[in-house]
N, C-alpha and C positions, 0 to 999 in steps of 0.2 A: 324592379328586376322580375324576370319571368319566374313563376312559381316552380317550374321544373329545376331551375338553378338551385333553389333552396333544397330540393330533394337530393340533387347531386352532391351539394355541399355537405349535407347531413350524412349521406351514405359514405362519402369519402372520409369524413371525420370518424365515423364508427369503424370503418375499415382500417384506418391508420391506427386508431387506438388499440384495436384487437391485434393487429400485426405487430405493433411495437411492444405490446405486452408479451407476446409469445416469442418474438425475435427482437430483443432490444438492441442488438448490435448491428442490425441490417441498416446501415447508414444510407445507402443509395435509395432504397425504397422510401425510407422515412423522409429524406430531404426532398425527393421528387413529389411525394404526396403533400408535404408541407407547403411547397412552392405552389402547387395547384390550389390548395385551400387558400393561401394568401392571395393568389391572383383572383380567385372568385370573390373573396371578401372585398378587395379593392374595387373590382368591377361593380359589385352590388352597391357599395358605398357611393361610387361615382354616379351611378344611375339614379340615386335618390337625391342628388343635388337639385334644387328648384330651377336654377337657370345655368346655362353654360358659363356665364361670367360670375357665378357665385364666389364670394370671398372664402367660403368654406373649403373650396378646392385647394386653397393655399396649405391647409393642414395636411392634405394628402401629399402634396408636393414635398412638404417638410419631412413627413414620415418616410416617404420613399427615398429622399435624399439621405436621411440618417441611416436607413437600412443599407443603401448602396455604399455609403462611406464605411460603416462598420464591417460590411462584407469584404470590402476592398482591403481594409486594415488587417482583418483576420487572414485573408488570403496571402497578403504580403508577409505577415508574421510566419505563416505556415511554410511558405517558400524559403524564407530566410533561415528558419530553424533547421530545415531539412537540407539546406545547402543547394537547392535547385538553382541552376544557372550560375553557380559560383565557380565552377570548374573543379570542385573538390569531389564530386560524385555524391550520390544519394547515400543515406545511412544504410548500413548492412547489418543483418542480424546473424550472429554466429551461434548456432544452436547445438548444444550437447545434451546428453541424457544421463540420468541417474537410474540405476537398476538395482533390483534386490532379488536374491534367490529365494523362491518360495518352495517349501517342502511339497513334493508331489508334482511339481511343474518342471518340465524339461528345459523351458526357456525362461531366463530371468524376466521379471516383470518391471516395466518402466514405472518408476515412482515419481519422477519429476523431470522437467526440462529446464535446463539453464539457458537463458537467452542473454547474449552479450551484444548490445547494439553499439556499433562503431559510428560515432557522430562526425560529420564534417565540421560542425561548430560546437564548441563546448557549451554546456548549460549548467546553471546552478540549481541544485536539488536539495530540499530539506527532508529530514526523516518523515515518513508517513505519506509522502506525495506519490502520485501515480501519473501514468501517461496513457493515452489512447493509441494503440498500436495497429497499424495497417500492414498486413503481410499478404498480398494478393496471390503470390505464387505457391502458397502452401496447398491450396486446393481450388477447385473450379469456381465455387461461389463465394470464396472469401474476399474477392475484390469488392464486394458490396458491403463489407463489414469492418468495423474497428472494434477493438477489445481493450478494456481497461486493465492495467496490471500495475501493481505496487512496485516501486523501485526499491531494490535491496542493496544499492551501493550508495555510499556517502563519502564526501570529501569536503573539507572546509572551503575549498575554492570551487571553480567550475570543473565539470567532469567532461572528458572527451569520450567516455564509454558509460553506458547505462546497463546495469545488470538486473535481470528479472528472473523470478522463479515461478514456473507454471506447474500447477497441479493438474494431472490428467483428469478430465471430466468428459463432458460432451462438446460437440461443436468444434470450435477452433483447436482446443487442446487435444481432442481425440485425433483430429487430422494431423496435428503436429507430431504426436507420439508415434504415428505410423512410420515416421522416418527413423525411429529408434531401432528398427529391425536391421539397420546397417551394421557393419562390423563394429565390435567394441572399440571404445575410445575414439571413434570418428565423430566429426562435426559436420553440420550442414549449414550452408550459407544461403540467406534469403535477402531479397530486397525488403526494406522495412522503413516506412514513413510513420511519423508520429506527430501528435499534438500534445501540448502540455509543457511542463508538469502542472498538475492540478492538485487541489486538496490542501487542507490545513495541517499544520504541524504543531505539536504540543510544545509550549514554552516550559522547559524543564529546568531552567537556570535558577529560579527562586527557591527550589526545594532542597533541603538538606539531605533527606533520605528519599530514595526512589526504589520502590519494590515493583518488579516487573514479573508478571505471571503470564506465561505463553504456552499454548498447546498447538501441536501440529505445525502447519505452515505459518502460524502467527508469529513464530520465533524470528522469521526472516525480517519483518519490519521492526521488531523489538531490538534486534542487534544494532540497527542504525542509531537508535536513541542511545544505546550503551556507548557506541563509539563517539557520538557527539558529546555526551556527558563526561566521558573520560578525557576527551580532548579539552573540554572547558575546565575541568579540574586541573589538568596539567599546566594550562596557561593562565589559571586563576581568573577566569571570566564568569564562573558560576559559583553558586553556594553549595554545590553538591559535595558531600563528604562520605556518603555511603551509597552503594548500588548493590541491590540484592536481586538475583535472577532465579526464578523457579521455572525451569523448562520441563517439558514432558518427553524430550527426545534425548536419550543417553549419548548419542553420537555428537552432541553439541560440545562436549568436553574437548574434542579434538579441534574445534573451531575457536573456542574462547579461552583455552587454557593459557594462563600467563607463563612466561618463561621464568626460569630460576633467577635471571638477572634483574627483572623488574617486578617480580611477584610481590615483594615486600611493600612496594610503593602503590600497589593497586588498591583501589577502593571497591573493587568488584568482588562479590562473593556469589557462588553458585551452589544451589542445593538441588539434587536430583533424587526424586522419590521413586523407588521401585517397590512394587507390591510384594514381590517374593523373589527368592533366588540369591539373597545376600547372606554371607556367613555371619555378619554382625549387623546390629541395628544401625550403626553409623560407621562409614568407611571414608576417612579423609584422603585426599589426593594432593600431593605436592608438599613441599617443605613447609609452607606457611598455611596449609590446609584451607586454601581459598575455595576449593571444590570439595564437596562432600556428597556421598551417596547415603540415602536413608532408606531403611526398610519401612514400608507402609505408605499411607496416604498423608499428605500435608494437612496440618491443622491451621487453616488460614486465619481463623480468629486469633489464635495464639500468636501466630507469626506477625500479623498486623499490629497487635497490641505491643509486642516486643519492639518492633521497628518504630512505632510511634513514641515509645518511651525514650528513645535516643540512647538506650543502654549499650547498643552495639557500636557506638562511635567513641573513639578514644578522645578524652578531654583532659586538658591540663588541670592538675589539682590546685585548689585554693584560688581559682580564677573564675569569676562569674561568666557563664556561657549560656546565652539564651537558647532554648530549645527551638530548633527550626521546624519547618513544615515537612509533611510526609506526603508523597505522591504514590498512589497505587495505579500502575498502568497495566492494562489487561488486553490481551488478544487471545481469546479462548472461546470455548463452546458457549451456547446460550445458557445452559444450566449453571455452569460455573460463574458466568457473569452475574446471573441472578443472585447467587449466593454471596458474591463479593459485594454487590450493592447493599444487601441487607447488613453485612458485617461493617462496611465502611460507614453506613448511616449512623451506627452507634458510636463512632469515634470522630465525628465531625468537629466536636468541641475541642478535640486535641490537635486540630490542624491537619487532619487526614483528609485527602481529597482523592477521588476516583476519576481516572481518565480511560475511556474505552477508545482504542485506536480505530481508525476508519476501516482497516481490514480486520475482519473477524472470520476465523475458520469455521467451517460447518461442523 
């Protein structure tokens, strides 16, 4: 191969690496550059074969055949999932916005965007999984990009709609939030294609107690695990007997509050810690006090020790009952996760395990 091709190949490799590091969601440029690099690699390999009839060329044919087959399968799966050529229409994204009144600002500030993707074909989703979303009509250059978002909807069967919660930042989310200037309670409809779902889900069935600690937008993923574990408890398919949620957002009580009709049967307890502003150090909510407000900061070491002891679970008297395992799930800031790792490390011998969800808020 001519030496200049080596220089071009190396320059493209450096260029792709730098661009993908700075703009990781620019799919079009990344794929195009990768194809050019792959073509140069195949050409260089081909030129180094000793004779035109060399048997070594068979390996290139096999590799190209596998590449073509996998690409074709991926394309077919992509077209099938998005209902292309099915007559049902492509997926659509219905976007609404959450706003908050900030003192000193005349216009409410957009705090989040709710995206509801209406699917032509239902898909099965597990808690913690995400999709890569392509919404080219949001802005001029977004047709070259896809963006990963964690799914915040769960059902025991297939879903015909997927819900996403987008935190305003830079790039795609900033372009999307600009549509929030429309009149209040209005929604915007976009074309939306996706790939996935991807990602691993935590197996929560073997644990007797699950403690979930979430801050910021991390609560969105945590709620899915709560729904799945409560469902497993109700149909007796899991060993879960207690769920304990410690969120950082007070508004969550309106989302997770049990009704008076089924509150007694719930295995979920919620503790919300407020640094200041409470009249008492502990304010229970509801008939069965499943939700409590506490003054101050949570003592995670004490909480984990209490949950690991199993003392919060009602047990039948005079009947041997083996103590189950405890899972601590966390979707929180880096500093809090570091503290929880140190705490859980001291209780591993008591069957306490730590699980850090894939989505972690900044």
